[in-house]
Each structure stands twice: as C-alpha cells, then as structure tokens.
N, C-alpha and C positions, 0 to 999 in steps of 0.2 A: 520650287523652294518652299520651305516651311519656316515658321517662327516658333521659337520656344519662349513661352511666357511664364513668368514666375511672380506670384503674389508676394510682395515684400512688406506691405503695410496692411493693417487690419481693416476690415469692413465695418467694424463697430462705429456707429455714429455717422456713417456715410448716408448720402441721399439714396432713396429707394431705387432710383434709376441706375445709380452707380453699382449698387449691390446686384441688381438684376443683370447688368452688363457683365460683371465679373462671373456670376453664376452661369451665364450663357456661354462663357469661354471655358467653363469647367473648373473655375477657381472658387473654393469654398472657405479655405482657411490659409493663414500665413504659411508660406513654404510650399504650397501646392504649385506644381509645374504641369503645363499642358503644351502640346504641340498642335499648332493650328496652321492651316494653309495661308500662304501669303497672297491675300486678295483684298479687294476694296472693303468688304464687309468686316473682315478681321482688323484691318488697319483703322477703320472708324471706331471700332470697339476699343482698341488699344489707345487711340487718341483720347477717348472719353475718360478712361481711367489711367492715363499715363503716369499720374502722380502716385499710383498704388502698385505699379508693376515694373519689372525689368524685362526687357525683350532682347533676345539673342537669335541670330540666324541658326537654324538647326540643320 
C-alpha cells in the first residue's frame, strides 16, 4: 500500500526541521501531492508534520 500526502498549510515561518521533513517527502508548496510507501520512515515524517498535511490511502 501507499499513502497520498498533500501539503495543505504553508511552510512559511515553520521550524527548519519541519521544512526539511516536508521537502524530503517532495512537498514544496501548498497543494503539492506526493505518493509515498507505507513504511515506518514515512509514518514518522508524517507524524512530525501532521498539522501541515492531509493523508489518504492511495
């Protein structure tokens, strides 16, 4: 399975580690969508920026 991740809140004014986490998922600006594998690494990244993204099963 995979997860579809969409950035719904801006990265402006966020901590550097949150911005880096979003960019490592391939999210750069509001509205960007990426599909990532459903594994522990991805789930950890999603948990770190959960207040900025929406996640759906792909």
